[in-house]
Backbone as CSV, one residue per row, in Angstrom:
resi,resn,N_x,N_y,N_z,CA_x,CA_y,CA_z,C_x,C_y,C_z
1,UNK,6.351,25.752,32.351,6.633,27.172,32.439,6.724,27.763,31.042
2,UNK,6.179,28.953,30.905,6.299,29.686,29.646,6.984,31.011,29.957
3,UNK,8.153,31.229,29.380,8.866,32.485,29.598,8.133,33.601,28.857
4,UNK,7.837,34.674,29.574,7.114,35.797,28.997,8.078,36.947,28.708
5,UNK,7.759,37.699,27.669,8.587,38.841,27.308,8.239,40.029,28.200
6,UNK,9.268,40.616,28.803,9.068,41.854,29.561,9.763,42.975,28.805
7,UNK,9.069,44.103,28.696,9.622,45.214,27.927,9.992,46.395,28.812
8,UNK,9.489,46.405,30.041,9.822,47.486,30.947,11.275,47.414,31.370
9,UNK,11.773,48.513,31.906,13.146,48.543,32.395,13.140,48.207,33.880
10,UNK,13.793,47.108,34.211,13.825,46.624,35.588,15.261,46.495,36.057
11,UNK,15.500,46.905,37.283,16.838,46.774,37.846,17.062,45.389,38.416
12,UNK,16.012,44.750,38.913,16.174,43.480,39.607,15.534,42.290,38.894
13,UNK,14.468,42.496,38.163,13.754,41.390,37.514,14.542,40.929,36.296
14,UNK,14.859,39.624,36.269,15.605,39.081,35.139,14.733,38.237,34.220
15,UNK,13.621,37.704,34.722,12.726,36.901,33.882,11.388,36.718,34.586
16,UNK,10.339,36.548,33.783,9.003,36.239,34.295,8.486,35.032,33.514
17,UNK,7.973,34.063,34.250,7.430,32.843,33.669,5.969,32.684,34.080
18,UNK,5.139,32.226,33.152,3.753,31.880,33.452,3.731,30.413,33.839
19,UNK,3.112,30.124,34.965,2.981,28.756,35.448,1.503,28.402,35.331
20,UNK,1.161,27.539,34.398,-0.240,27.224,34.115,-1.018,26.868,35.376
21,UNK,-2.103,27.584,35.573,-3.000,27.315,36.683,-2.503,27.751,38.043
22,UNK,-1.313,28.328,38.109,-0.756,28.701,39.411,-0.361,30.164,39.518
23,UNK,-0.068,30.810,38.409,0.348,32.208,38.457,1.663,32.420,37.744
24,UNK,2.601,33.046,38.450,3.848,33.462,37.825,5.039,33.117,38.716
25,UNK,6.164,32.892,38.062,7.441,32.760,38.755,8.322,33.886,38.236
26,UNK,8.851,34.686,39.145,9.657,35.839,38.767,11.067,35.654,39.309
27,UNK,12.044,35.683,38.412,13.449,35.591,38.810,13.971,37.001,39.058
28,UNK,14.657,37.173,40.201,15.235,38.472,40.524,16.719,38.319,40.843
29,UNK,17.433,39.425,40.673,18.836,39.504,41.069,19.052,40.919,41.582
30,UNK,19.519,41.031,42.811,19.684,42.353,43.398,20.929,42.392,44.266
31,UNK,21.447,43.584,44.437,22.600,43.800,45.316,22.311,45.007,46.193
32,UNK,23.061,45.118,47.260,23.046,46.333,48.072,24.483,46.766,48.229
33,UNK,24.678,47.927,48.787,26.040,48.447,48.877,26.944,47.601,49.755
34,UNK,26.378,46.724,50.575,27.191,45.885,51.441,27.267,44.431,50.986
35,UNK,26.619,44.075,49.894,26.655,42.698,49.416,27.930,42.460,48.625
36,UNK,28.512,41.301,48.828,29.710,40.937,48.089,29.381,40.492,46.678
37,UNK,28.246,39.860,46.500,27.789,39.410,45.189,26.273,39.482,45.156
38,UNK,25.672,39.410,43.967,24.211,39.545,43.873,23.453,38.457,44.625
39,UNK,22.313,38.843,45.156,21.363,37.906,45.735,20.409,37.535,44.602
40,UNK,20.184,36.239,44.405,19.240,35.798,43.387,18.131,34.998,44.062
41,UNK,16.939,35.128,43.513,15.787,34.436,44.090,14.713,34.256,43.027
42,UNK,13.778,33.369,43.318,12.587,33.184,42.491,11.383,33.404,43.391
43,UNK,10.448,34.221,42.909,9.259,34.584,43.673,8.031,34.027,42.963
44,UNK,7.207,33.301,43.685,5.948,32.809,43.144,4.846,33.799,43.454
45,UNK,4.106,34.214,42.437,2.985,35.148,42.606,1.760,34.517,41.955
46,UNK,0.697,34.350,42.743,-0.517,33.707,42.240,-1.255,34.622,41.265
47,UNK,-2.203,34.018,40.542,-3.054,34.803,39.644,-3.867,35.839,40.416
48,UNK,-4.063,35.606,41.714,-4.794,36.538,42.575,-3.896,37.656,43.103
49,UNK,-2.604,37.635,42.760,-1.700,38.699,43.151,-1.114,38.569,44.545
50,UNK,-0.962,37.343,45.021,-0.373,37.099,46.348,0.908,36.285,46.193
51,UNK,1.872,36.549,47.048,3.110,35.789,47.025,2.847,34.399,47.596
52,UNK,3.205,33.389,46.817,2.990,32.005,47.243,4.255,31.374,47.815
53,UNK,5.387,31.952,47.507,6.645,31.433,48.031,7.825,32.175,47.452
54,UNK,8.946,32.091,48.159,10.189,32.707,47.702,11.314,31.731,47.980
55,UNK,12.123,31.502,46.962,13.285,30.625,47.102,14.538,31.438,46.778
56,UNK,15.386,31.628,47.768,16.641,32.343,47.540,17.667,31.342,47.020
57,UNK,18.229,31.667,45.857,19.221,30.797,45.237,20.635,31.140,45.683
58,UNK,20.905,32.415,45.908,22.242,32.841,46.281,22.153,34.045,47.201
59,UNK,22.842,33.951,48.326,22.949,35.073,49.263,24.227,34.876,50.053
60,UNK,25.180,35.770,49.900,26.512,35.563,50.457,26.779,36.256,51.786
61,UNK,25.825,37.002,52.298,26.065,37.705,53.561,26.220,36.719,54.712
62,UNK,26.894,37.151,55.740,27.148,36.267,56.875,25.961,36.172,57.838
63,UNK,25.097,37.159,57.854,23.940,37.138,58.749,22.875,36.167,58.241
64,UNK,22.129,35.597,59.159,21.060,34.676,58.804,19.879,35.465,58.225
65,UNK,19.558,35.195,56.993,18.517,35.909,56.248,17.396,34.961,55.869
66,UNK,17.540,33.678,56.226,16.639,32.641,55.728,15.175,32.844,56.090
67,UNK,14.875,33.373,57.261,13.479,33.522,57.668,12.819,34.767,57.076
68,UNK,13.605,35.723,56.610,13.041,36.969,56.103,12.085,36.777,54.924
69,UNK,12.427,36.001,53.910,11.487,35.824,52.786,10.133,35.262,53.209
70,UNK,10.098,34.485,54.275,8.828,33.923,54.743,7.838,35.001,55.152
71,UNK,8.320,36.186,55.541,7.422,37.270,55.947,6.664,37.858,54.757
72,UNK,7.082,37.534,53.543,6.428,38.023,52.330,5.278,37.121,51.878
73,UNK,5.309,35.857,52.262,4.318,34.887,51.776,2.913,35.315,52.199
74,UNK,2.012,35.320,51.227,0.630,35.725,51.456,0.371,37.205,51.235
75,UNK,1.424,37.979,51.025,1.275,39.432,50.839,0.968,39.755,49.384
76,UNK,0.292,40.892,49.188,0.050,41.389,47.842,1.060,42.492,47.546
77,UNK,0.862,43.230,46.469,1.842,44.224,46.029,2.059,45.355,47.026
78,UNK,1.144,45.564,47.958,1.327,46.612,48.969,2.425,46.232,49.969
79,UNK,2.687,44.935,50.101,3.695,44.417,51.041,3.487,44.952,52.457
80,UNK,2.226,45.138,52.798,1.875,45.652,54.125,2.307,44.668,55.208
81,UNK,2.990,45.186,56.206,3.440,44.372,57.331,4.806,43.738,57.144
82,UNK,5.445,43.966,56.014,6.795,43.442,55.791,7.781,44.508,56.223
83,UNK,8.550,44.213,57.255,9.535,45.152,57.776,10.925,44.776,57.279
84,UNK,11.863,45.697,57.466,13.249,45.398,57.134,13.811,44.454,58.184
85,UNK,14.823,43.716,57.821,15.405,42.675,58.665,16.611,43.237,59.398
86,UNK,16.559,43.246,60.724,17.636,43.789,61.537,18.953,43.078,61.306
87,UNK,20.025,43.847,61.253,21.350,43.297,61.051,21.772,43.249,59.600
88,UNK,20.811,43.208,58.695,21.093,43.234,57.252,20.115,44.212,56.588
89,UNK,20.037,45.395,57.155,19.058,46.391,56.709,19.205,46.722,55.237
90,UNK,20.422,46.925,54.770,20.599,47.307,53.361,20.205,46.168,52.422
91,UNK,20.574,44.955,52.769,20.197,43.802,51.943,18.692,43.583,51.959
92,UNK,18.068,43.730,53.133,16.622,43.515,53.190,15.875,44.612,52.440
93,UNK,16.407,45.831,52.454,15.795,46.931,51.697,15.881,46.634,50.197
94,UNK,17.053,46.206,49.736,17.230,45.874,48.320,16.318,44.719,47.925
95,UNK,16.187,43.722,48.806,15.330,42.567,48.529,13.864,42.990,48.447
96,UNK,13.419,43.807,49.394,12.024,44.261,49.391,11.719,45.065,48.131
97,UNK,12.653,45.916,47.706,12.461,46.691,46.477,12.387,45.763,45.263
98,UNK,13.190,44.701,45.253,13.159,43.748,44.144,11.829,43.001,44.106
99,UNK,11.302,42.630,45.266,10.002,41.962,45.321,8.909,42.897,44.803
100,UNK,8.977,44.150,45.190,8.006,45.132,44.697,8.094,45.252,43.174
101,UNK,9.304,45.252,42.659,9.502,45.320,41.215,8.961,44.073,40.521
102,UNK,9.032,42.930,41.189,8.484,41.692,40.626,6.985,41.835,40.380
103,UNK,6.292,42.477,41.319,4.852,42.706,41.134,4.600,43.599,39.921
104,UNK,5.431,44.619,39.732,5.285,45.516,38.586,5.458,44.738,37.285
105,UNK,6.441,43.850,37.243,6.673,43.051,36.042,5.499,42.107,35.768
106,UNK,4.946,41.510,36.811,3.789,40.623,36.633,2.593,41.425,36.122
107,UNK,2.394,42.618,36.659,1.307,43.466,36.161,1.489,43.773,34.689
108,UNK,2.731,43.991,34.265,3.021,44.270,32.856,2.630,43.080,31.972
109,UNK,3.089,41.895,32.321,2.834,40.739,31.456,1.384,40.253,31.558
110,UNK,0.751,40.435,32.697,-0.638,40.008,32.863,-1.567,40.870,32.008
111,UNK,-1.152,42.103,31.728,-1.965,43.012,30.931,-1.869,42.775,29.443
112,UNK,-0.995,41.858,29.020,-0.819,41.592,27.574,-1.771,40.534,27.093
């Protein structure tokens, strides 16, 4: 992994790494008004601009959120077909916005 410098102002993106031959790994941290503590995750984005995987490192809500990140896999920056997750609407909205921001950060570093 090679940590890349990001210069844009991001609310959720904490780091972007280049993964040789595979794309990018983007670390995010986000909260919603109902979260007790930040949700942290790492998002894999291929060189072709598709999500290859998402690993949630921390999520303290009581509702089951584990299957929600799987709905992002294979999606591009449009995130077409990704809906909010019932029962944790505010957290899923914050998460979806963070994933969208991850694409913006990758676009920034890929252009350098």
